[in-house]
C-alpha positions in Angstrom: 6.4 -15.7 15.9 8.5 -18.8 16.6 10.5 -17.0 19.3 7.2 -15.8 20.9 5.9 -19.3 21.0 9.1 -20.6 22.8 8.2 -18.5 25.7 5.6 -21.1 26.4 6.6 -24.3 28.2 5.5 -27.7 26.7 3.0 -28.4 29.3 1.3 -25.0 28.7 1.1 -25.7 25.0 -0.1 -29.2 25.6 -2.9 -28.0 27.9 -4.1 -25.3 25.4 -4.1 -27.8 22.5 -6.1 -30.2 24.7 -8.9 -27.6 24.8 -9.3 -27.4 21.1 -12.4 -30.0 21.1 -13.9 -28.0 23.9 -13.6 -24.8 22.1 -15.0 -26.3 19.0 -18.1 -27.3 21.0 -18.5 -24.3 23.2 -16.5 -21.6 21.4 -19.4 -19.3 20.4 -21.0 -19.7 23.8 -17.8 -18.6 25.4 -17.3 -15.6 23.1 -20.8 -14.6 23.4 -20.4 -14.5 27.1 -17.1 -12.7 26.7 -18.9 -9.8 25.0 -21.5 -9.7 27.6 -19.0 -9.4 30.3 -16.8 -6.9 28.4 -19.6 -4.5 27.7 -20.9 -4.7 31.2 -17.4 -3.9 32.7 -16.3 -1.5 29.9 -19.3 0.0 28.0 -17.0 2.5 26.5 -15.7 -0.3 24.2 -19.0 -0.4 22.4 -17.4 2.6 20.5 -15.0 0.0 18.9 -17.2 -3.0 18.3 -20.0 -3.1 15.7 -23.0 -3.5 17.7 -25.1 -4.6 14.7 -22.8 -7.5 14.2 -23.1 -8.4 17.9 -26.9 -8.6 17.5 -26.4 -10.8 14.5 -24.0 -13.1 16.3 -21.4 -12.5 13.7 -18.8 -11.0 16.1 -18.9 -13.8 18.7 -18.5 -16.5 15.9 -15.6 -14.6 14.4 -13.8 -14.3 17.7 -14.6 -18.0 18.4 -13.0 -18.9 15.1 -9.9 -16.9 15.8 -9.6 -18.4 19.3 -10.0 -21.9 18.0 -7.3 -21.3 15.4 -4.9 -19.9 17.9 -5.4 -22.9 20.2 -4.9 -25.4 17.4 -1.6 -23.7 16.3 -0.2 -22.6 19.8 3.0 -24.4 19.1 3.3 -23.0 15.6 1.7 -19.5 15.6 3.5 -18.7 12.4 0.8 -20.8 10.7 -1.9 -18.1 11.5 0.3 -15.1 10.6 -1.9 -14.4 7.6 -5.0 -14.3 9.8 -3.1 -12.2 12.4 -2.2 -9.6 9.8 -5.7 -9.4 8.4 -7.2 -8.9 11.9 -4.5 -6.5 12.7 -5.4 -4.3 9.7 -8.9 -4.0 11.1 -7.6 -3.3 14.6 -5.4 -0.5 13.3 -8.2 0.9 11.3 -10.4 0.9 14.4 -7.6 2.4 16.7 -7.4 -0.7 18.9 -4.6 0.0 21.4 -2.2 -2.1 23.5 -4.1 -1.2 26.6 -7.2 -2.9 25.3 -5.6 -6.3 25.3 -5.4 -7.0 29.1 -9.1 -6.0 29.3 -10.0 -8.6 26.5 -7.8 -11.2 28.1 -9.4 -10.8 31.6 -12.9 -11.1 30.2 -12.2 -13.9 27.9 -10.8 -16.0 30.8 -13.8 -15.1 32.9 -16.2 -16.2 30.1 -14.3 -19.5 29.9 -14.9 -20.1 33.6 -18.6 -19.0 33.3 -19.3 -21.4 30.3 -17.1 -24.3 31.1 -17.7 -24.4 34.8 -15.7 -27.3 36.5 -13.9 -28.2 33.3 -12.1 -24.7 33.5 -9.6 -25.9 36.0 -6.9 -23.8 37.5 -4.4 -25.5 35.1 -6.5 -24.7 32.1 -7.1 -21.0 32.9 -3.4 -20.6 33.9 -2.4 -22.1 30.6 -4.7 -19.9 28.6 -3.6 -16.9 30.6 0.0 -17.5 29.4 -1.0 -18.4 25.9 -3.2 -15.2 25.5 -0.4 -13.0 26.6 1.9 -14.4 24.0 -0.8 -14.0 21.3 -1.6 -10.5 22.4 2.0 -9.6 22.2 2.1 -10.8 18.7 -0.8 -8.6 17.7 0.5 -5.6 19.4 3.9 -5.9 17.7 2.3 -6.3 14.2 -0.2 -3.4 14.9 2.6 -1.1 16.1 4.3 -1.4 12.8 1.1 -0.8 10.9 0.4 2.4 13.0 3.8 3.6 12.2 3.4 3.0 8.5 0.0 4.8 8.4 1.3 7.8 10.3 4.6 8.1 8.5 3.5 7.6 4.9 3.2 10.8 2.7 -0.3 12.3 3.7 -0.6 9.8 6.4 -2.1 10.5 10.0 -2.5 8.9 13.3 -6.0 7.9 14.8 -8.8 9.9 13.0 -8.8 12.8 10.6 -11.6 15.1 9.8 -12.9 14.9 6.2 -15.7 17.0 4.5 -18.4 15.3 2.4 -17.9 17.2 -1.0 -20.4 15.2 -2.9 -23.2 12.7 -2.4 -24.3 10.7 -5.4 -27.0 8.0 -5.6 -25.6 5.1 -7.5 -28.8 3.0 -7.3 -32.0 2.6 -5.3 -29.9 1.4 -2.4 -26.3 2.6 -2.8 -25.0 6.1 -2.4 -21.4 7.4 -2.9 -19.7 9.8 -0.6 -16.7 11.9 -1.8 -14.5 12.9 1.0 -11.7 15.5 1.2 -9.6 16.4 4.2 -10.8 19.5 6.1 -7.3 20.7 6.5 -6.7 20.7 2.6 -3.6 18.8 3.2 -2.5 15.9 1.1 -3.9 12.4 1.5 -2.1 9.1 1.2 -2.2 6.8 -1.6 -3.9 3.3 -1.1 -4.0 0.0 -2.7 -7.2 -1.0 -4.6 -9.4 -3.2 -2.4 -8.6 -1.3 0.9 -11.0 0.3 3.2 -11.3 3.1 5.7 -13.1 3.3 9.1 -15.8 6.0 9.4 -16.5 7.2 13.0 -19.9 9.0 13.6 -21.8 10.3 16.5 -25.5 9.4 16.2 -27.6 11.6 18.4 -29.9 8.8 19.7 -27.0 6.4 20.7 -24.9 6.7 23.9 -21.7 5.6 22.1 -19.9 6.4 18.9 -20.1 4.1 16.0 -17.3 2.9 13.7 -17.8 1.1 10.4 -15.3 0.0 7.7 -16.2 0.8 4.2 -14.2 -0.1 1.0 -12.8 2.6 -1.0 -14.7 2.4 -4.3 -12.4 4.6 -6.5 -8.9 4.2 -7.8 -6.1 5.9 -5.9 -5.8 9.5 -6.5 -4.4 12.6 -4.7 -7.7 14.5 -4.2 -10.4 12.5 -2.5 -11.6 9.2 -1.1 -14.9 7.7 -2.2 -17.0 5.2 -0.2 -20.2 3.7 -1.6 -22.6 2.7 1.1 -25.7 0.5 0.9 -28.6 1.4 3.1 -29.2 -1.9 4.9 -32.9 -2.1 5.5 -34.4 -4.1 8.4 -35.6 -7.6 7.6 -37.2 -10.3 9.6 -33.7 -11.9 10.3 -31.8 -8.7 11.0 -32.1 -5.2 12.2 -31.5 -2.0 9.9 -27.8 -1.0 9.6 -27.3 1.8 12.1 -24.5 3.7 10.5 -25.5 3.0 6.8 -29.0 4.4 7.5 -27.5 7.4 9.2 -25.1 8.2 6.3 -27.7 7.7 3.7 -30.5 9.6 5.5 -28.8 12.3 7.6 -25.4 13.1 6.2 -25.3 15.8 3.5 -22.7 17.7 1.5 -20.7 19.9 3.7 -20.9 17.7 6.7 -17.7 16.3 8.3 -16.8 12.7 9.1 -13.9 11.4 11.1 -12.0 8.7 9.3 -8.9 6.4 9.7 -6.2 6.0 7.2 -6.6 3.2 4.6 -6.1 -0.3 5.6 -6.6 -3.9 4.5 -4.8 -6.8 2.7 -7.5 -7.6 0.1 -5.6 -5.9 -2.6 -5.1 -6.0 -6.4 -2.1 -7.9 -7.6 0.0 -6.8 -10.5 0.3 -10.0 -12.4 0.0 -10.1 -16.2 -2.5 -12.9 -16.4 -6.2 -12.1 -16.9 -8.1 -10.5 -14.0 -11.5 -11.8 -13.1 -13.6 -9.6 -10.7 -16.8 -11.1 -9.4 -19.2 -9.1 -7.2 -22.5 -9.5 -5.6 -24.6 -6.6 -4.4 -22.7 -3.9 -2.7 -19.5 -6.2 -2.9 -18.8 -4.3 -6.0 -17.3 -1.4 -4.0 -13.6 -2.8 -3.6 -13.8 -4.4 -7.1 -14.9 -1.1 -8.8 -11.7 0.3 -7.3 -9.7 -2.6 -8.7 -11.3 -2.1 -12.1 -10.5 1.6 -12.4 -7.0 0.9 -11.1 -6.1 -2.0 -13.5 -7.3 0.1 -16.5 -5.2 3.0 -15.3 -2.0 1.0 -14.3 -2.2 -2.1 -16.5 -4.1 -0.9 -19.6 -3.0 -4.1 -21.6 -4.3 -6.5 -18.9 -7.5 -8.6 -19.8 -10.2 -7.9 -17.3 -13.5 -9.7 -16.9 -16.0 -7.9 -14.5 -18.9 -10.0 -13.5 -21.6 -8.4 -11.2 -24.7 -10.2 -9.7 -27.6 -8.1 -8.3 -31.4 -8.8 -7.5 -32.3 -6.5 -10.4 -31.2 -3.5 -12.3 -32.6 -1.0 -9.9 -30.3 -1.8 -7.2 -27.2 -2.3 -9.5 -24.6 0.3 -8.5 -22.2 1.8 -10.9 -24.0 0.2 -13.8 -23.4 3.1 -16.3 -20.0 3.9 -15.0 -18.8 0.3 -15.6 -20.5 0.1 -18.9 -18.7 3.2 -20.1 -15.4 1.8 -18.9 -16.0 -1.3 -21.1 -16.9 0.9 -24.1 -13.7 2.9 -23.7 -11.3 -0.2 -23.2 -11.3 -3.1 -25.5 -9.5 -5.2 -22.7 -12.5 -4.8 -20.4 -15.3 -7.4 -20.7 -18.4 -6.8 -18.5 -21.1 -9.3 -17.7 -24.3 -8.9 -15.5 -26.4 -11.4 -13.8 -29.8 -10.5 -12.3 -31.9 -12.8 -10.0 -35.2 -11.2 -10.7 -34.8 -8.6 -13.5 -37.6 -6.1 -14.6 -36.1 -6.4 -18.1 -34.3 -9.6 -19.0 -32.6 -7.8 -22.0 -30.5 -5.8 -19.5 -28.6 -8.8 -18.2 -26.5 -11.6 -19.6 -28.0 -14.2 -17.3 -30.9 -14.5 -14.9 -30.6 -16.4 -11.7 -27.2 -16.8 -10.2 -23.5 -17.0 -11.1 -22.5 -20.6 -11.5 -19.6 -22.6 -12.9 -21.1 -23.3 -16.4 -21.5 -19.6 -16.8 -18.1 -18.7 -15.7 -16.6 -21.3 -18.1 -18.9 -20.1 -20.9 -17.5 -16.4 -20.7 -13.9 -16.9 -19.4 -11.2 -18.2 -21.9 -9.1 -19.6 -19.1 -9.0 -20.5 -15.5 -5.4 -19.4 -15.2 -6.3 -16.0 -14.0 -6.5 -13.9 -10.8 -9.9 -14.3 -9.3 -11.2 -11.6 -6.8 -14.7 -11.8 -5.4 -16.8 -10.0 -2.8 -20.5 -10.0 -1.7 -22.8 -11.6 0.8 -21.6 -14.8 2.5 -23.9 -17.3 0.6 -22.7 -15.7 -2.6 -19.1 -15.9 -1.6 -19.5 -19.5 -0.7 -21.1 -20.3 -4.1 -18.3 -18.6 -6.0 -15.6 -20.2 -4.0 -17.1 -23.7 -4.4 -17.3 -23.1 -8.2 -13.7 -22.0 -8.4 -12.7 -25.1 -6.3 -14.6 -27.3 -8.6 -12.9 -25.8 -11.6 -9.6 -26.5 -9.9 -8.5 -22.9 -10.0 -5.2 -22.6 -8.1 -5.6 -21.5 -4.5 -3.0 -18.8 -4.9 -5.3 -17.2 -7.6 -8.4 -17.1 -5.4 -8.9 -13.9 -3.4 -11.8 -12.7 -1.5 -13.1 -10.2 1.1 -15.7 -10.5 3.7 -18.2 -7.9 4.9 -17.8 -7.5 8.7 -16.3 -10.3 10.8 -14.4 -13.0 9.0 -16.8 -15.9 8.1 -16.2 -19.4 6.8 -16.8 -20.2 3.2 -14.7 -23.3 2.9 
């Protein structure tokens, strides 16, 4: 990345960095306009971008954050390498290609002009054009390596591969698991606990294909993938989940789905220190995979699995996790319900907080993994920070576009 940055002259980097305050103020307006322009000129790209996240405003905010970070670190792009790799995993999973980057660049610069008006001088646009090309080249290079690894690994493939739904199991009132095996009956690649796949579906009433990323909810094995999908119902604040509704309501055993090879960097470590898994709602999916995996691969490691749900009827994998605890004396399971029907079925009512964590965990010297809705994630992160848990021991995964829980 350092060599890439040196392709930019000092004046270009100075001009880009000078736009940081402007992006902080107008970033989301610019990226919202960017998506408007993009989909007007290239409606076929709706196939790649999650339209539900567009309507919620999550995607523009995520892009604004990424653009802001790139501008602030334009002279030291190596500082954002972890973020680049995380986004590149998602791009590879969604089959983003090098030819998409010039389209994005053209519309991003156009959006800057539209929103900033006279402030978007020729000098600013020229500098950002140069900077964008350098940033795009970094992404393309990183993603090229990821595509090669995905295809060349044992059982791997390029793009999308057809899988058959061999089983469909209701895990709770709102979560359903889908067991997937390849239609060609050939081998599948192993994956790391915590990774996800992209599912591509054709929904009859929509003019474009839809792609969604779902965490793999089982431990790595040679026979099948499992995803566990929450049916996202409509609320006053957000529309119903397009793909989650389709999968839950319309897809049956025997149907075929196109999926990409496993991706993602939210993966289980192999340390010997205790492992703490904290999930909220359907955030349990990658953590269930981690739980099953650590039992299989590190049977002597102490594991604390803490799950929060609204109540017992929407608690997925409840019996499965309970049986794992009964079979393994290193596994300790705790449940928190906000509004339980039966208080005896949980260890705490309300929310997970620091006093509760300190009451059940013997040490803060552990690997913490958490996943769930954004307010839940922020609360857990704040609690761990207050406890002075080492930053290197805090690991989390967002649903959808990257948010901000700091």
